[in-house]
C-alpha positions as CSV (number, residue, x, y, z in Angstrom):
1,M,-123.6,26.8,-12.8
2,S,-123.6,30.8,-11.7
3,D,-124.9,31.2,-8.1
4,P,-128.8,32.3,-7.4
5,L,-129.2,35.7,-6.8
6,L,-130.5,37.0,-3.1
7,P,-133.9,37.4,-2.2
8,A,-135.0,40.7,-1.0
9,L,-133.1,41.7,2.1
10,H,-133.2,44.1,4.9
11,A,-132.2,47.4,4.1
12,G,-128.6,47.8,5.8
13,E,-127.3,43.9,5.4
14,S,-124.0,43.9,4.9
15,A,-122.3,41.6,2.5
16,R,-118.3,39.7,1.6
17,V,-117.9,40.3,-1.6
18,V,-116.3,36.8,-2.9
19,A,-115.8,37.6,-6.7
20,V,-116.4,40.7,-8.8
21,H,-118.2,40.0,-12.4
22,R,-119.7,43.0,-14.8
23,G,-122.3,44.6,-12.9
24,Q,-122.9,42.0,-10.5
25,L,-120.8,40.4,-6.7
26,S,-120.4,37.1,-5.6
27,V,-121.3,37.5,-2.0
28,W,-120.9,35.8,1.2
29,T,-124.6,36.8,3.4
30,Q,-126.1,35.6,6.9
31,R,-128.5,33.7,4.4
32,G,-125.6,32.3,3.0
33,P,-123.9,32.5,-0.8
34,G,-125.7,34.0,-3.7
35,R,-125.5,37.1,-6.5
36,V,-126.2,40.8,-6.0
37,F,-126.7,43.7,-8.7
38,L,-124.4,46.7,-8.4
39,S,-126.4,50.4,-7.9
40,G,-125.8,52.6,-10.6
41,K,-123.8,55.0,-8.6
42,L,-121.2,52.2,-7.5
43,A,-121.2,50.6,-11.4
44,E,-120.2,54.2,-12.4
45,A,-117.5,55.0,-9.5
46,E,-114.2,56.1,-9.6
47,P,-112.4,52.3,-10.1
48,Q,-110.9,52.5,-6.6
49,L,-114.0,53.5,-5.0
50,R,-116.0,50.1,-6.5
51,P,-116.2,47.0,-4.8
52,A,-113.4,44.4,-4.4
53,V,-112.7,41.2,-3.4
54,G,-112.8,41.4,0.5
55,D,-114.7,44.3,0.5
56,L,-117.6,44.2,2.6
57,V,-120.6,46.0,0.7
58,R,-124.0,47.4,2.5
59,L,-127.3,46.4,0.3
60,D,-130.5,47.6,-0.1
61,E,-133.8,47.0,0.4
62,R,-134.1,45.6,-3.0
63,G,-130.7,43.2,-2.4
64,V,-128.8,45.8,-4.0
65,A,-125.2,46.6,-3.3
66,A,-125.5,50.2,-2.8
67,E,-122.1,51.2,-0.6
68,V,-118.5,50.0,-0.1
69,L,-118.2,49.9,3.9
70,P,-115.0,51.4,5.1
71,R,-111.7,49.8,4.4
72,T,-109.1,48.6,7.2
73,S,-106.7,47.7,4.2
74,S,-106.2,47.7,0.7
75,F,-103.6,46.0,-1.8
76,I,-103.6,48.6,-4.6
77,R,-101.5,49.0,-7.8
78,K,-101.3,51.1,-11.1
79,A,-103.8,49.4,-13.3
80,A,-101.7,47.8,-16.5
81,G,-100.9,49.5,-19.7
82,T,-100.8,53.2,-20.2
83,T,-103.6,54.4,-17.9
84,S,-103.4,56.4,-14.7
85,Q,-105.8,54.6,-12.6
86,A,-105.6,52.7,-9.1
87,Q,-106.9,49.0,-9.1
88,I,-107.9,47.9,-6.2
89,V,-107.1,43.8,-5.7
90,C,-108.0,43.1,-2.6
91,A,-109.4,44.5,0.3
92,N,-109.7,44.8,4.0
93,V,-107.1,42.1,3.9
94,D,-105.1,41.4,7.2
95,V,-102.0,39.6,5.7
96,V,-101.0,39.4,2.4
97,F,-98.6,36.5,1.5
98,V,-96.2,37.3,-1.6
99,V,-94.9,34.1,-3.4
100,T,-92.1,33.9,-4.9
101,S,-90.5,31.4,-6.6
102,L,-87.1,30.0,-5.9
103,D,-86.5,28.7,-9.1
104,R,-86.2,32.0,-11.8
105,D,-88.3,34.6,-9.8
106,L,-86.5,35.4,-7.0
107,K,-85.5,39.2,-7.4
108,L,-84.8,41.7,-4.7
109,G,-86.0,44.4,-7.1
110,K,-89.7,42.8,-7.2
111,L,-89.6,41.5,-3.5
112,D,-89.2,45.3,-2.3
113,R,-92.0,46.6,-4.9
114,Y,-94.2,44.1,-3.8
115,L,-93.6,45.0,0.2
116,T,-93.9,48.8,-0.6
117,A,-97.4,48.0,-2.1
118,V,-98.5,45.8,1.2
119,R,-97.3,48.4,3.7
120,A,-99.1,51.3,2.0
121,G,-102.2,49.3,1.9
122,G,-102.2,48.8,5.7
123,A,-101.4,45.1,5.9
124,S,-98.6,42.5,7.1
125,A,-96.7,40.7,4.5
126,V,-95.3,37.4,4.4
127,I,-92.3,36.4,2.1
128,L,-93.7,32.6,0.9
129,L,-90.5,31.4,-1.2
130,N,-91.7,28.7,-2.8
131,K,-90.2,25.6,-4.8
132,T,-87.6,25.0,-2.1
133,D,-87.0,21.3,-4.0
134,L,-86.0,22.9,-7.1
135,C,-83.3,25.7,-5.1
136,A,-80.1,24.7,-5.7
137,D,-78.7,27.2,-3.0
138,L,-81.2,28.3,0.0
139,P,-79.2,30.2,2.2
140,S,-78.4,32.3,-0.4
141,A,-81.6,32.9,-1.5
142,L,-82.8,33.7,2.0
143,A,-79.7,36.4,2.1
144,I,-81.7,37.8,-0.4
145,A,-85.0,37.8,0.7
146,T,-83.9,38.7,4.1
147,A,-82.1,41.9,2.9
148,V,-85.0,43.6,1.8
149,A,-87.9,42.3,4.1
150,G,-87.8,44.0,6.8
151,D,-89.8,42.8,9.6
152,A,-92.2,40.5,6.9
153,P,-91.0,37.2,7.8
154,C,-89.4,34.8,5.0
155,V,-90.5,31.2,4.9
156,P,-89.3,28.4,2.5
157,I,-92.0,26.2,1.9
158,C,-92.2,23.7,-1.2
159,A,-96.5,23.6,-2.0
160,L,-96.2,20.7,-4.0
161,D,-95.6,18.1,-1.5
162,A,-97.2,20.8,1.2
163,T,-94.2,21.3,3.2
164,G,-93.7,24.6,5.1
165,L,-97.5,25.4,5.0
166,E,-97.7,25.3,8.9
167,P,-96.2,29.3,9.3
168,I,-99.1,30.2,6.3
169,R,-101.8,28.5,8.8
170,A,-100.6,30.2,12.2
171,H,-101.1,34.0,10.1
172,L,-104.2,33.0,9.6
173,G,-107.1,31.8,11.5
174,P,-110.9,32.3,12.4
175,D,-112.2,35.2,10.4
176,R,-109.0,36.5,9.3
177,I,-108.3,37.4,5.6
178,G,-105.2,36.3,3.5
179,A,-104.3,37.1,0.0
180,L,-102.0,35.3,-2.4
181,V,-99.8,38.0,-4.9
182,G,-96.9,37.5,-6.7
183,S,-95.8,36.3,-10.3
184,S,-97.7,33.6,-12.7
185,G,-96.2,30.7,-12.0
186,A,-95.2,31.1,-8.4
187,G,-97.3,28.3,-6.6
188,K,-100.1,30.2,-5.5
189,S,-103.1,28.0,-6.7
190,T,-101.3,25.0,-5.6
191,I,-100.6,26.4,-2.6
192,L,-104.2,27.1,-2.3
193,N,-105.2,23.9,-2.9
194,Q,-102.6,22.6,-0.3
195,L,-105.1,24.9,2.4
196,L,-107.9,24.3,1.0
197,G,-107.2,20.1,1.4
198,E,-108.7,19.6,-2.3
199,Q,-108.2,20.5,-5.6
200,R,-110.0,23.8,-6.8
201,Q,-108.5,26.0,-8.8
202,L,-106.2,24.3,-12.1
203,T,-102.6,24.5,-12.0
204,H,-100.3,24.4,-15.1
205,E,-96.2,23.7,-15.4
206,I,-94.0,26.3,-16.1
207,R,-93.0,26.8,-19.4
208,G,-90.0,25.0,-20.9
209,S,-89.6,27.7,-23.2
210,D,-88.6,31.1,-21.1
211,G,-89.2,29.4,-17.5
212,R,-92.4,31.4,-17.1
213,G,-95.6,30.8,-15.8
214,M,-99.1,31.0,-17.8
215,H,-102.0,32.3,-16.2
216,T,-104.3,29.6,-14.6
217,T,-106.4,32.1,-11.9
218,T,-108.2,34.5,-14.2
219,H,-109.8,36.5,-11.4
220,R,-109.5,37.2,-8.2
221,E,-112.0,35.2,-5.6
222,L,-111.9,34.3,-1.8
223,F,-112.1,31.1,-0.7
224,R,-113.1,30.2,2.9
225,L,-110.8,27.3,4.7
226,P,-111.6,24.5,7.3
227,D,-110.5,26.3,10.1
228,S,-113.2,29.5,9.2
229,S,-110.0,31.7,7.9
230,M,-110.4,33.6,4.7
231,I,-107.8,34.2,1.8
232,I,-108.1,35.5,-1.7
233,D,-106.4,34.0,-4.7
234,T,-105.2,36.4,-7.1
235,P,-104.2,35.9,-10.9
236,G,-100.4,36.4,-11.4
237,M,-98.9,39.9,-12.4
238,R,-96.8,40.5,-14.8
239,E,-96.1,44.5,-13.8
240,L,-97.0,45.8,-10.4
241,G,-96.9,49.5,-10.7
242,L,-97.3,52.0,-7.7
243,W,-99.8,53.6,-6.6
244,G,-100.0,56.2,-3.7
245,A,-97.3,54.4,-2.2
246,E,-95.6,57.3,0.0
247,E,-96.0,55.6,2.9
248,G,-95.0,51.9,1.8
249,L,-91.4,52.6,1.8
250,G,-90.4,50.7,4.6
251,D,-87.3,50.7,6.5
252,L,-85.0,53.0,4.7
253,D,-87.5,55.6,5.1
254,A,-87.2,55.6,8.6
255,L,-83.7,54.7,8.6
256,A,-83.5,58.1,6.1
257,D,-85.0,59.9,9.0
258,G,-81.5,60.1,11.0
259,C,-79.6,62.0,8.7
260,R,-78.2,65.2,9.5
261,F,-80.0,67.2,6.7
262,R,-83.6,67.2,6.0
263,D,-83.0,67.5,2.6
264,C,-80.3,64.3,2.0
265,T,-80.2,62.8,-0.9
266,H,-78.4,60.0,0.2
267,M,-75.3,60.3,-2.2
268,A,-72.1,61.8,-0.8
269,E,-73.4,64.1,2.1
270,P,-71.6,63.9,5.8
271,G,-74.0,62.6,8.1
272,C,-76.2,60.2,5.9
273,A,-77.3,57.8,8.1
274,I,-77.9,55.6,4.3
275,G,-74.5,55.9,3.5
276,Q,-73.3,54.9,6.3
277,A,-75.3,52.1,6.9
278,V,-74.1,50.6,3.6
279,H,-70.6,51.0,4.5
280,E,-70.8,48.8,7.8
281,G,-73.0,46.4,5.8
282,V,-76.5,47.0,7.3
283,I,-78.4,47.5,3.8
284,T,-76.6,46.5,0.3
285,T,-75.8,48.8,-2.4
286,D,-78.7,46.3,-4.8
287,R,-81.0,47.0,-1.9
288,L,-80.0,51.3,-2.0
289,A,-80.7,51.1,-5.6
290,S,-84.0,49.4,-5.6
291,W,-85.0,51.7,-2.7
292,R,-84.3,54.7,-4.7
293,K,-85.9,53.7,-8.0
294,L,-89.3,53.1,-6.1
295,Q,-88.6,56.6,-4.1
296,R,-88.2,58.2,-7.9
297,E,-91.5,56.0,-8.7
298,V,-93.3,57.2,-6.2
299,A,-92.4,60.7,-6.5
300,H,-93.6,60.6,-10.0
301,E,-96.6,59.1,-9.6
302,A,-97.5,61.6,-6.7
303,R,-96.9,64.2,-9.3
304,R,-99.2,63.0,-12.0
305,A,-101.9,62.3,-8.7
306,R,-101.5,66.3,-8.0
307,L,-101.7,67.2,-11.8
308,R,-105.1,65.0,-12.2
309,S,-106.3,66.5,-8.9
310,R,-106.1,70.5,-10.7
311,V,-107.9,69.1,-13.5
312,P,-112.1,69.7,-13.3
313,T,-114.2,66.4,-12.7
314,K,-116.8,67.9,-15.5
315,K,-115.9,69.9,-18.9
316,R,-116.9,73.5,-18.8
317,R,-119.4,74.0,-20.9
318,R,-119.2,75.8,-24.4
319,K,-121.0,79.4,-24.7
320,K,-123.3,78.6,-27.4
321,P,-122.9,82.0,-29.9
322,K,-126.0,84.5,-29.6
323,H,-128.1,83.9,-32.7
324,R,-128.0,87.7,-34.3
325,S,-130.9,88.1,-36.7
326,K,-130.6,88.2,-40.3
327,A,-131.7,92.3,-40.3
328,Y,-128.7,93.0,-37.9
329,D,-126.4,90.7,-40.7
330,D,-127.9,92.8,-43.4
331,A,-127.6,95.9,-42.0
332,G,-124.1,95.2,-41.5
């Protein structure tokens, strides 16, 4: 059953976006939950300017979402496929829980990519290492995660029996918003159900043929927890293309500031702080390779963004040829 449309509201009243539908938003307001329509301006805006789950929108006197209020943070990715557009996964999130499965999903490069996107969006990150019951070597798994985590805590959990969930609650709290992101089958919906204390989200077993998860969550949605904190469940991501992540490359970027040469390529130059850290075992060669790959991808997307900014938003109108009189043609 769909939410009721809200009655006409006071101009300027704000609403929290709970879910995004075609042309409508499920929202929470002081008057309770409901649905509101999008203004034509918002519906036709660039993808990154449209309302996302977690956003606050200003409603006009008709009860229509007329404006997205300034965001405190955002988790953005490059839209899947060949298009070059941004996709706002969620907004105004205080902490992003990067959920990875300890049976098949734990990969340094994937974690590095998620953490880069989180940092670039302005939220804090927590790595949830789920399915400890299926992990044969937890210390090694923790070492892989710690190598890339930086200041992000690494929390081993087993969502199936609610083991280790207290640190998640500690990062939330009244009026704080969290988000669960990660691959399909990592256990995001199971974690949400445990935090809610009831089965609200559908879950499925991992496919036995290839160990991959199936998409059980089909849309992003904001839930309110018993302690008045909020958390967003998101569909599994098969790919996470970085978008505008120049500021999110983290601790290795800060370390590179200590290189002797400003244009250091971190290959074999003398005085390279990155090379020295690898030599001393502070960072691993795998972490360095992942960082270089992300650097190349971020630089490539930045170049594409600069090129897009040079393309005029409106096509120039072609000048229509002047019509000549028949007399002129006959005279020619």
